[in-house]
C-alpha positions in Angstrom: 71.3 73.4 97.9 71.8 77.0 97.0 74.8 78.2 95.1 77.0 81.1 96.1 80.0 83.0 94.8 82.4 84.5 97.3 85.2 86.9 96.4 87.8 87.5 99.0 90.7 90.0 99.1 93.7 89.0 101.2 96.6 91.2 102.4 99.3 91.9 99.8 102.2 90.6 102.1 100.9 87.1 101.9 102.1 84.6 99.4 99.8 82.8 96.9 100.2 79.6 98.9 98.9 81.4 102.1 95.9 82.7 100.1 95.3 79.1 98.9 95.4 78.0 102.6 92.6 80.5 103.4 90.6 78.9 100.6 91.4 75.5 102.0 90.1 76.6 105.4 86.8 77.6 103.7 86.7 74.2 102.0 87.1 72.3 105.3 84.3 74.4 106.9 82.0 73.6 104.0 82.7 69.8 103.9 82.0 69.6 107.7 78.7 71.3 107.1 77.7 69.2 104.0 78.8 71.6 101.2 81.6 71.8 98.8 83.7 74.3 96.8 82.7 73.9 93.1 85.0 76.5 91.7 88.3 78.1 92.8 90.0 80.9 90.8 93.0 82.9 91.9 92.9 86.3 90.3 96.3 87.5 91.4 97.7 90.5 93.2 95.8 93.5 92.1 95.6 97.2 93.0 92.8 98.3 95.3 90.6 101.3 94.5 91.4 102.8 97.9 93.4 101.9 100.9 92.0 99.1 103.1 93.8 98.6 106.5 96.9 100.4 105.1 97.1 98.1 102.1 97.1 99.4 98.5 97.1 95.9 96.8 95.5 92.6 97.6 95.3 89.0 96.5 91.9 88.3 94.9 90.3 84.8 95.1 86.9 83.7 93.7 85.2 80.6 95.3 82.0 78.9 93.9 80.2 77.4 96.8 77.5 74.7 96.9 76.3 74.6 100.5 73.4 75.2 102.9 72.7 78.8 104.1 74.0 78.0 107.6 77.3 76.9 106.2 77.6 80.0 104.1 77.0 82.2 107.2 79.7 80.3 109.1 82.1 80.8 106.2 81.3 84.6 106.2 81.9 84.7 110.0 85.2 82.9 109.7 86.4 85.2 106.9 85.4 88.2 109.0 87.5 86.9 111.9 90.6 86.1 109.7 93.1 88.9 110.0 94.6 88.1 106.6 91.3 88.7 104.8 90.7 92.4 104.1 87.3 92.1 102.5 84.9 89.4 101.4 81.6 89.4 99.5 79.2 86.6 98.9 76.4 86.5 96.4 73.7 83.9 95.7 73.8 82.8 92.1 71.6 80.6 89.9 74.5 78.5 88.6 78.3 78.2 88.8 79.8 78.2 85.4 82.9 76.1 84.7 84.4 78.6 82.2 86.9 81.2 83.5 85.4 84.4 85.0 85.4 87.7 83.2 88.6 88.8 85.1 90.6 85.8 83.8 89.1 86.0 80.3 90.1 89.7 80.0 93.6 88.9 81.2 94.0 86.3 78.5 92.8 88.7 75.8 95.4 91.3 76.9 98.2 88.7 76.5 97.0 87.6 73.1 96.6 91.1 71.7 99.5 92.0 69.4 100.8 95.5 69.9 102.1 95.8 66.4 104.6 98.4 65.0 104.1 101.8 66.6 106.6 103.7 64.4 110.0 105.1 65.2 110.8 106.2 68.7 110.7 109.9 69.3 113.7 111.9 70.4 114.6 111.7 74.0 113.1 113.9 76.6 116.0 116.3 76.8 117.0 116.2 73.2 116.2 119.1 70.9 116.7 117.0 67.7 120.0 118.7 66.8 123.2 116.8 66.7 125.2 116.5 69.9 128.2 118.6 68.7 126.2 121.5 67.6 124.6 122.6 64.3 126.3 123.3 61.0 124.1 126.2 60.3 125.8 129.6 60.4 123.4 131.1 63.0 124.3 128.4 65.5 128.1 128.6 64.8 130.2 130.5 67.3 132.2 133.3 65.7 135.4 134.7 67.1 135.2 138.1 68.8 137.4 139.9 66.3 134.9 139.0 63.5 131.9 140.4 65.4 130.7 143.9 64.4 131.4 146.5 67.1 128.2 148.0 68.5 126.7 150.7 66.2 129.1 150.1 63.3 127.1 147.6 61.3 124.0 149.7 61.0 123.9 152.5 58.4 
């Protein structure tokens, strides 16, 4: 039997269990038609590149299918009718690998990467770097009015 990989995007207001239920529906359709789901990966809630049916995020799920072409067409038809599924795409592949997909492998690398020491934190956004109570330098110190030179007197 031919092998397929299907990626589906479900609405963001669903829970992970509801997305798993959609995958279970696909599995029951396949078992009735003589196929099976070889691989199932939940990729999580991810941002979409553009809005789809007023959604900015979606639950991604990868399914590896081993089924006859007629069963795959029925799965595609059922996913198209399901209101919880925003998009789905099915590709025919030569083999279904047991190792995690590139999406899950990259997520694991991100978690393992050590950020290391980045140096001291810079001053706050509104801080000028001076002390809060003012500066000790003479040009920043306020002078009483009687010490100020009257206009025109200090220049000779």
